N, C-alpha and C positions, 0 to 999 in steps of 0.2 A: 717353307714360303709363307705359308698363308697364314701362320701366326704374324708374322712380319708386318703381311696387307692388311690384317687386322689393325695392330698397331697401328698403322700411317689412316689406318682411316680415321681410327679413332683422335688420333692425334692433327686430322685434318680439320672433324667434326669441333673439337674445343677450339681451335683457331677462328673457325668462320663462325658461332656463338658468340664467343670472345670480341670478337672486332664489329657482331651488331651490338650488342649490348654499349661499348664502347662509343659507336655513333649513336644507339638510342641517347645513352646518356645527353652525348652533347645535344641531342635537340633538345632532348627534356630540360637539362638545367640552364641550357643556355642562352640559346634560338625561340626555344618559346617565351621564355620571360622578357625577354630584352624585344619582341616583337607587340605583346602584351602591352609592356610599358609605353613602348611607342604609339599604340592604337589610342593607348588612354589619353596621353599627353594633346592626341594631333583632335581626338575627338575634347575633349577640356577649352582649347584653344575654338574649333566651330563653336561649343557653348557662349563663348564670350561674346563672338560674331553678334548673335542673335538680340542683342542686348543694342545695340548700335541699328534705329530703326530712319532715323533720319540721314540721306548727303548735303552735303552745305559744300564751300566754296571756302577755304583754309588761307591767310596770307602766309609765309614766312618770315617771320619778322626778327629771329636770330639764331644763330645756331653755337650756344653755351659751352663751352669748352672744361673738358675735361683732363686730368692727368692720371695716367693709374700710377703706380709704385714703379714700374722698369719704364719711365718715363714716355710711352705712346699717349696718343693727344687721342679723345674720344669727342666727338661730335652729339650733340641732343640738339634735333630742331625744335624748335617751338612756334607754335600753330597759334595765333589770333582768329578767330570769327565772331559771328553776330546772329546771337539768337535771340528771337523776342525781344526786341530792343537792346538787349545786354550784351558787352563785350568779353568773349573770352580769351585768357592766353593761357595754352598745357603744354609742357614739353613731352614729347615723345613721349612714347616706354622704353623705350629703346636708343643706344647711341650706336656710332659706329667709325672706326679709326677713318673713314672718310667723308668726306660731307655729303650725306644723301641731296639734299639743296641748298637753293645761296639764297642769302638773304634777299625777301621781294616777292619769289618764287610762288605762285595757286596754287593751289593742291586742293582735290579734292578729297575729302574725310569724308567718315559719316560719326554721327552723336548720336545720342542715347535723349529722345527727346522727355525724359523722364526726369532725368538727371544733367543738361546739360553743359556742365564741366569736364563731364567723359567723354571723350573720344576716341575714334580710332581711324591711321590712315591704311588704306588698303595694303597700301604699297609700299609701307613700313611699318612694322610692327614685330609684336613679341612671336605672332602667328609664322610672320613670312621669314623674321632670322629662327626660327625654329626648325622650319621646315629646308632651310639654305644649310644650317649644321646637321639638320636630322642626314640627307642625301651622305652626306661625307662621313657621320660616324656612324649609319647601316651599312658603309662601303668596309673601313674597317673593320667592324666589328664583322660582317659575315665574313673578312679574307680570314680572322684569326679565329673567328669557328669554323670554315670548311678546310681551311687548310690541315688541321689535326686528321680530319673526318680520312681527306685525300690522303694522307701521308699512312693512314692505316690502315685502308685500299691498299695503298701497293706494299705495305709489308706482311700484310694476306696473300695477294699475288705471289711475291715471292718466297712466303713460305710455302702457300700451297704448291708451286711453282718445285719444290726443290723437294717437297714430299713426293709428286708425280715422279721425278728423276728419280729418288732412290725407287718407289715401288718400279719403275722401267730396270730398273737394276738387276734387282731383286728375280722378277718373273724373266728374265732373258739372262741364266747364270755362262759364264761366258764355260768351253768344253773343256772338259775332264778329262782323261783316260779313266779309269777302273782302276781301282788300287790291286798292287801284283801283290800276294806273298813275299814277305825277304830271302825266304831262303824251301825250298822243297822240302816237305816232309813226308816220308812213305808211313803208310799205315802197316805194314807191316815191319817196321822196324824195331826192334824192343830193345833199344839202347836204355842201358841203364845208370851207367854212367858214373 
């Protein structure tokens, strides 16, 4: 019986080690790289914001219309503003299936005083679009990464429960009567038949 318990203990240890290694693998090769790339993208977007040092008001002069290959319509607002006596017309850096602004809307934007033809709309730019998409992508990714870990933990718990059940059965065997000899043997019997 003790040999069976040692086997079960060894099997339990192997199951736990394998589960831990799989979970560490998921964290190391999936979650950490994903979060690193996300952080780099967020940091690059933040650095871009530092280039726009002047706040001014622009007017939306039009929304250019684009169609993709599946027929979806996208709108890109065009901003018009004046800086140092010169007028600039700059399309947004992003487009959307919904009109963000109507023609004639006044919008507060930020421009680069060194390159006034460059501008960003704090409420409608690549950073805001990325952050919106990033929340969805992060949620989906975390579910896809965490679900296998949960499944592995469930399998490990089931295996450990089975091992515990087997160990319990082996340590509490059912009562059996002592073995009876098949027939009586007389030690003085000299049968040579």
